[in-house]
VEXDREN-2710 file (C-alpha; in Angstrom, 1 decimal):
% VEXDREN-2710
k/r/px/py/pz
1/MET/35.6/-9.0/23.3
2/SER/32.3/-10.6/23.9
3/PHE/30.2/-12.3/21.3
4/PHE/27.5/-9.6/21.3
5/LYS/30.1/-6.8/20.9
6/LYS/31.5/-8.6/17.8
7/ILE/28.1/-9.0/16.3
8/PHE/27.3/-5.3/17.1
9/PHE/30.5/-4.1/15.4
10/ALA/29.9/-6.4/12.4
11/PHE/26.4/-4.9/11.9
12/LEU/27.7/-1.4/12.4
13/ALA/30.4/-2.0/9.7
14/PHE/27.9/-3.6/7.3
15/PHE/25.4/-0.7/7.6
16/SER/28.2/1.9/7.3
17/PHE/29.3/0.3/4.1
18/GLN/25.8/0.1/2.7
19/PHE/25.2/3.9/3.2
20/SER/28.6/4.8/1.9
21/VAL/28.1/2.9/-1.4
22/TYR/24.7/4.4/-2.1
23/ALA/24.9/8.2/-2.2
24/TRP/21.3/8.6/-3.4
25/GLU/18.0/6.6/-3.2
26/LYS/15.1/6.3/-5.6
27/VAL/12.0/6.6/-3.3
28/PRO/8.5/5.7/-4.5
29/VAL/6.1/8.6/-3.7
30/VAL/2.3/9.1/-4.1
31/ILE/1.3/12.7/-4.6
32/GLU/-2.4/13.3/-3.9
33/PHE/-4.1/16.2/-5.7
34/LYS/-6.5/18.5/-4.0
35/ALA/-9.0/18.1/-6.8
36/GLY/-8.8/14.3/-6.4
37/GLY/-6.6/11.6/-7.9
38/GLU/-3.0/10.8/-7.3
39/LEU/0.3/10.5/-9.1
40/HIS/2.5/7.5/-8.4
41/THR/6.1/8.6/-9.1
42/PHE/9.7/8.5/-7.7
43/PHE/11.9/11.1/-6.0
44/TYR/15.6/10.8/-6.3
45/CYS/16.9/11.7/-2.8
46/PHE/20.4/12.7/-1.8
47/ASP/22.4/14.8/0.7
48/SER/25.0/16.5/-1.4
49/LEU/24.4/19.0/-4.2
50/GLU/27.5/17.5/-5.9
51/GLU/25.7/14.1/-6.0
52/GLY/22.5/15.8/-7.2
53/LYS/24.4/17.5/-10.0
54/LYS/25.9/14.2/-11.1
55/LEU/22.5/12.5/-10.9
56/ALA/20.7/15.3/-12.8
57/GLU/23.3/15.3/-15.6
58/GLU/23.6/11.5/-16.0
59/ASN/19.9/10.6/-15.7
60/PHE/18.0/13.6/-16.9
61/GLY/20.4/15.5/-19.2
62/VAL/20.3/18.7/-17.1
63/LYS/23.2/21.0/-18.0
64/ASN/22.8/24.0/-15.8
65/PHE/22.1/22.3/-12.4
66/ASP/24.1/24.9/-10.5
67/ARG/21.9/27.8/-11.6
68/LEU/18.8/25.8/-10.5
69/ALA/20.4/24.8/-7.2
70/ASN/21.6/28.4/-6.3
71/GLY/18.2/30.1/-7.1
72/SER/15.4/30.8/-4.8
73/ARG/12.9/28.0/-3.9
74/GLU/9.2/28.2/-2.9
75/LYS/7.4/26.1/-0.3
76/ILE/5.7/23.5/-2.4
77/MET/4.3/20.7/-0.3
78/PRO/4.8/18.7/3.0
79/VAL/7.3/15.8/2.9
80/PRO/5.3/12.8/1.7
81/LEU/4.4/10.7/4.7
82/GLY/5.5/7.1/4.9
83/THR/8.5/7.7/2.6
84/ASN/12.2/8.1/3.1
85/VAL/12.3/11.5/1.5
86/GLY/12.5/13.3/4.9
87/LEU/15.8/11.4/5.6
88/TYR/17.7/13.4/3.0
89/ASP/18.5/17.0/2.4
90/TRP/17.6/17.2/-1.3
91/ALA/15.3/15.5/-3.8
92/ILE/14.8/15.5/-7.6
93/PHE/11.4/14.9/-9.2
94/CYS/11.0/14.5/-12.9
95/TYR/7.7/14.1/-14.7
96/GLY/7.3/14.5/-18.4
97/ASP/9.3/17.6/-19.4
98/GLU/9.3/19.0/-15.9
99/PHE/12.4/18.8/-13.7
100/TRP/12.2/19.9/-10.0
101/LEU/14.8/20.3/-7.4
102/PHE/13.6/20.2/-3.8
103/GLU/15.3/21.1/-0.6
104/VAL/13.9/19.2/2.4
105/ARG/13.5/21.7/5.3
106/ASN/11.3/21.8/8.4
107/GLY/9.1/19.0/7.1
108/TYR/8.4/20.6/3.8
109/LEU/9.7/20.5/0.2
110/TYR/11.0/23.8/-1.0
111/GLY/11.5/23.6/-4.7
112/ARG/12.2/25.2/-8.0
113/GLY/11.5/23.6/-11.4
114/ARG/12.2/24.0/-15.1
115/LEU/11.4/22.5/-18.4
116/LEU/13.8/20.0/-19.9
END
């Protein structure tokens, strides 16, 4: 095997391991308001609802995540540009007493929220 193939497979194994260890990512996001101003916050992004349920229960104390995940969602906003949010299927946003679950679909965030 050539030297470059060995390096390629080593990088491939390294990056595969990196993504398998981290099932979710905390992504910094800036939400701009139509009336002016912006909110600097974080979205917790993931691909599996099982991982989202675990994340919601452990980090935010949400007990009925399944009901929230199975309910209808509204088109809320475009995926924030310049972020990794669009690389995932789901995102959680928590601000104050509000907890939001977003599905990333067609370049938009479709969400449903509730009070904690």
